[in-house]
C-alpha positions as CSV (number, residue, x, y, z in Angstrom):
1,M,-89.6,32.9,37.3
2,Q,-93.3,32.6,36.1
3,K,-93.8,31.2,32.5
4,G,-96.9,32.4,30.4
5,V,-99.2,31.4,27.3
6,I,-100.4,33.9,24.9
7,T,-104.5,32.9,24.7
8,T,-105.5,35.0,21.6
9,R,-104.5,35.5,18.3
10,L,-101.8,38.4,18.4
11,V,-101.1,40.7,21.0
12,N,-98.6,43.8,21.1
13,L,-95.9,43.9,23.5
14,Y,-94.8,47.7,23.9
15,E,-91.9,49.5,24.9
16,A,-93.2,50.7,28.1
17,P,-96.4,50.2,30.6
18,C,-99.5,51.9,29.5
19,S,-97.7,52.8,26.6
20,S,-98.8,53.3,22.7
21,H,-95.3,52.6,21.5
22,L,-95.5,49.3,19.6
23,A,-92.1,47.1,20.3
24,H,-93.3,44.0,18.8
25,Q,-96.0,41.3,18.7
26,L,-96.9,37.8,19.9
27,L,-98.7,35.4,18.0
28,L,-101.4,32.7,19.8
29,G,-99.0,30.1,21.7
30,E,-95.9,31.9,22.1
31,T,-94.5,31.5,25.6
32,V,-93.3,34.4,27.9
33,T,-91.4,34.7,31.0
34,L,-92.9,37.3,33.5
35,T,-90.1,39.3,35.2
36,E,-92.3,42.1,36.6
37,D,-95.9,42.5,37.9
38,L,-97.1,46.7,37.3
39,G,-100.2,46.3,37.6
40,D,-102.3,45.8,34.4
41,Y,-99.1,44.8,32.8
42,V,-96.1,42.6,33.5
43,A,-92.5,42.9,32.2
44,V,-91.8,40.2,30.0
45,V,-89.0,38.7,28.3
46,T,-89.9,35.9,25.2
47,E,-89.2,32.4,24.7
48,H,-87.7,32.7,21.3
49,E,-86.2,36.0,20.8
50,H,-85.5,36.9,24.0
51,Y,-87.2,40.1,23.4
52,Y,-88.0,42.2,26.3
53,G,-91.6,44.3,26.7
54,Y,-94.4,44.7,28.6
55,L,-97.8,42.9,27.9
56,E,-101.5,43.6,29.2
57,K,-102.3,40.9,31.9
58,T,-105.6,40.0,29.6
59,A,-102.4,38.7,27.2
60,Y,-102.0,35.2,28.6
61,R,-102.3,32.7,31.0
62,L,-99.8,31.0,33.5
63,Y,-98.2,27.6,33.1
64,R,-99.3,25.2,35.7
65,A,-96.9,23.8,37.6
66,D,-95.2,20.9,35.7
67,E,-96.7,22.0,32.4
68,P,-94.8,21.5,29.3
69,L,-94.6,24.7,27.2
70,Y,-97.4,25.0,24.7
71,A,-96.4,23.6,21.1
72,A,-93.3,22.2,22.1
73,H,-93.5,18.9,20.4
74,D,-96.2,17.8,18.8
75,S,-97.5,20.8,16.3
76,V,-98.3,22.5,13.2
77,L,-98.0,25.8,11.6
78,V,-100.4,27.5,10.2
79,T,-99.1,28.9,6.5
80,D,-102.2,30.5,5.6
81,R,-102.4,33.9,5.7
82,M,-105.3,33.3,8.2
83,R,-107.2,30.4,9.1
84,Q,-110.6,30.2,10.7
85,L,-111.0,27.5,13.0
86,S,-114.3,27.7,14.5
87,S,-116.9,30.6,14.0
88,D,-115.4,32.5,16.5
89,R,-111.8,31.5,16.3
90,R,-108.8,33.0,13.8
91,V,-105.3,32.5,13.8
92,L,-102.6,33.6,11.7
93,A,-99.9,33.0,9.3
94,G,-96.9,31.7,11.8
95,T,-99.0,30.5,15.0
96,K,-98.0,27.2,15.9
97,L,-100.5,24.8,17.2
98,E,-100.1,21.7,19.4
99,Y,-102.2,18.6,17.9
100,T,-103.5,15.7,19.2
101,D,-105.4,13.6,17.1
102,V,-105.4,13.2,12.9
103,E,-108.1,11.6,11.2
104,G,-108.2,11.5,7.1
105,S,-107.9,15.4,6.4
106,Y,-108.6,16.8,9.4
107,V,-106.5,17.1,12.8
108,A,-107.4,17.9,16.4
109,V,-105.3,21.0,17.5
110,R,-105.4,21.9,21.2
111,L,-105.9,25.9,21.8
112,P,-103.3,27.6,24.9
113,S,-107.4,27.7,26.8
114,H,-107.0,23.9,26.3
115,E,-110.1,23.6,23.7
116,T,-110.1,21.5,21.1
117,I,-110.8,22.0,17.6
118,W,-111.0,19.9,14.5
119,T,-109.7,21.6,11.7
120,D,-108.8,20.6,7.8
121,I,-104.8,20.1,7.3
122,K,-104.5,22.1,4.5
123,G,-102.7,24.8,4.9
124,L,-101.0,23.6,7.8
125,V,-97.4,22.1,7.9
126,C,-95.8,19.9,10.2
127,N,-92.0,20.4,10.9
128,P,-91.0,22.4,8.3
129,R,-87.2,22.5,7.7
130,P,-85.5,25.8,6.1
131,S,-83.7,25.6,3.0
132,P,-82.8,28.8,0.6
133,S,-85.1,27.6,-1.6
134,Q,-88.4,26.7,0.2
135,I,-87.5,30.2,2.2
136,T,-87.4,32.1,-1.3
137,K,-91.0,30.7,-2.5
138,T,-92.4,31.7,1.2
139,A,-90.9,35.5,0.4
140,S,-92.3,35.5,-2.9
141,T,-95.7,34.1,-1.7
142,L,-95.7,36.6,0.8
143,S,-94.7,39.2,-1.9
144,T,-98.2,39.4,-3.1
145,W,-100.1,39.1,0.0
146,P,-101.2,42.8,0.3
147,I,-100.7,44.1,4.5
148,P,-100.1,47.5,5.7
149,Y,-97.4,48.8,7.2
150,L,-96.9,48.8,10.8
151,W,-94.2,49.5,12.9
152,G,-93.3,46.5,15.2
153,G,-95.8,44.5,13.5
154,V,-95.2,40.5,12.7
155,S,-98.2,39.7,11.2
156,P,-100.7,39.8,7.9
157,E,-102.6,42.6,9.7
158,G,-99.5,45.1,9.7
159,I,-96.1,44.4,9.4
160,D,-92.6,46.0,9.3
161,C,-89.4,45.2,7.7
162,S,-87.5,43.0,10.0
163,G,-91.2,41.8,11.0
164,L,-91.3,40.4,7.5
165,M,-88.1,38.7,7.5
166,K,-89.0,37.0,10.8
167,L,-92.7,36.0,9.3
168,I,-90.5,34.4,6.2
169,I,-88.4,32.5,8.7
170,R,-90.8,31.6,11.2
171,L,-93.1,30.1,8.4
172,N,-89.9,27.4,7.7
173,G,-89.6,26.4,11.1
174,M,-87.1,29.0,12.6
175,D,-88.9,30.6,15.9
176,A,-85.3,31.6,17.5
177,F,-84.5,34.7,15.3
178,P,-83.8,38.2,16.2
179,R,-86.9,40.7,15.8
180,D,-85.1,44.0,14.7
181,A,-83.1,44.7,11.8
182,W,-79.6,45.9,13.7
183,Q,-80.1,42.3,15.5
184,Q,-80.4,40.1,12.2
185,Y,-77.7,41.8,11.0
186,A,-75.2,41.2,14.1
187,R,-76.9,37.4,14.3
188,I,-74.0,35.4,15.5
189,D,-76.4,32.1,16.2
190,R,-80.1,31.3,17.4
191,F,-81.2,34.9,19.2
192,L,-77.5,36.0,19.7
193,Y,-76.1,38.8,18.4
194,A,-73.4,41.3,18.8
195,A,-74.2,43.8,21.2
196,D,-72.0,46.4,19.5
197,R,-74.4,46.0,16.5
198,T,-71.4,44.8,14.2
199,P,-71.6,41.2,12.1
200,P,-69.2,38.9,13.0
201,A,-65.9,39.3,10.7
202,G,-66.1,37.9,7.3
203,S,-69.8,37.5,7.1
204,V,-71.4,40.2,5.6
205,I,-71.7,39.6,1.6
206,P,-71.2,42.5,-0.9
207,R,-74.1,43.0,-2.8
208,Q,-72.9,42.0,-6.0
209,E,-72.9,38.3,-4.7
210,L,-76.1,38.2,-2.9
211,C,-78.5,35.4,-4.1
212,A,-82.0,34.2,-3.5
213,G,-82.8,33.9,0.4
214,D,-79.9,36.3,1.1
215,L,-81.0,39.3,3.8
216,V,-79.8,42.3,2.5
217,F,-79.6,45.8,4.6
218,F,-79.7,49.1,4.3
219,R,-78.6,52.3,5.9
220,Q,-80.4,55.8,5.9
221,P,-78.0,58.5,5.4
222,P,-75.6,60.3,6.8
223,R,-75.9,57.7,9.8
224,D,-73.9,54.0,9.0
225,T,-76.1,51.9,11.4
226,V,-78.9,49.7,9.5
227,T,-82.3,50.8,9.5
228,H,-83.6,48.4,6.8
229,V,-84.2,45.2,5.5
230,G,-85.5,42.7,2.8
231,M,-84.4,39.4,1.5
232,M,-83.2,38.6,-2.0
233,L,-85.7,36.8,-4.2
234,D,-82.7,36.8,-7.3
235,S,-79.7,38.5,-7.6
236,Q,-80.9,41.7,-8.7
237,S,-84.3,42.0,-6.5
238,F,-85.3,41.7,-3.2
239,V,-88.8,42.1,-1.3
240,H,-89.1,44.0,1.9
241,A,-92.0,46.3,3.9
242,S,-91.8,49.4,3.2
243,R,-93.2,52.7,4.6
244,R,-93.2,54.6,1.2
245,M,-95.0,51.6,-1.0
246,H,-97.7,52.1,2.3
247,E,-97.9,55.6,1.6
248,A,-98.3,54.9,-2.4
249,T,-100.7,52.6,-2.2
250,G,-102.5,54.3,0.0
251,G,-102.2,52.5,3.2
252,K,-103.1,49.5,2.0
253,N,-100.1,47.8,1.1
254,C,-96.4,48.0,2.4
255,I,-95.1,44.8,0.6
256,A,-92.7,45.7,-2.1
257,V,-90.5,44.1,-4.6
258,S,-87.7,46.5,-5.4
259,T,-84.1,46.1,-7.2
260,F,-81.0,48.0,-6.2
261,S,-81.3,50.9,-9.3
262,R,-83.7,52.3,-11.7
263,D,-86.8,51.1,-9.2
264,A,-89.8,52.6,-10.6
265,L,-90.7,53.8,-6.6
266,F,-87.6,53.9,-5.1
267,G,-85.0,54.5,-8.1
268,D,-81.1,54.4,-7.2
269,Y,-81.7,54.4,-3.5
270,Y,-80.9,51.2,-2.4
271,A,-78.0,50.7,-4.4
272,E,-76.6,54.0,-3.0
273,C,-77.8,52.7,0.7
274,C,-76.9,48.8,1.1
275,L,-74.4,47.7,3.3
276,G,-74.5,43.9,2.0
277,G,-76.2,41.2,2.8
278,R,-76.2,38.0,5.7
279,R,-76.4,34.4,4.6
280,F,-78.3,32.4,7.2
281,F,-79.8,29.3,5.3
């Protein structure tokens, strides 16, 4: 099957061709495998999450024969909220860029279009390694970014609860992490998760034992399945992307730091709905 690489800073992955229902988003440089040609759209599977969806054909270019996957080796990760590479080129936090040269405090990055641009190395990280302390630091930083809520969103331009978890983890060098909250809850390894949507036996951490860096999962009564996810900042508070926060700020920001009980916005809701957490780091 043919593979393609995303060539614009952010593209939508839809649930169906010609649909307005957003399933996921992909950043510049991400690789997809094409599974079916549908005219203006193609069915694809993402390289890192093995997530299925539909892309517009203008969103990518095909790899040449024997061309290595973009940013598979020498790469830097954008940690700035947004990086202006040139007057008409912007990239977003979490974007991985190939680099070809370094001179002093500047690095030459090569885009999927084969264009090379020199940019300040500040705000770019090479080969980050995840640790609980660094992931918590990233989560704390993102808790200060005003981001609107967007179902299926994964970037500072719009995000949902599981997209926020994915962005935090991606900013720490892990690409192969499931996209949806239920997949994250049922994760076994990398992008693998239990098809019955249940976590491996013994892997769920009770709320009272959660600590910084753990993912914490919630249900929406009367359902018992996962509908929401956040990341613990300490033993009592967690960061998450919330529709209610989005509405409370007039659509300007969905990122909330909440507690399980007596929260100013949510009251005791999250204590009542917590399913426990998972520890991946």
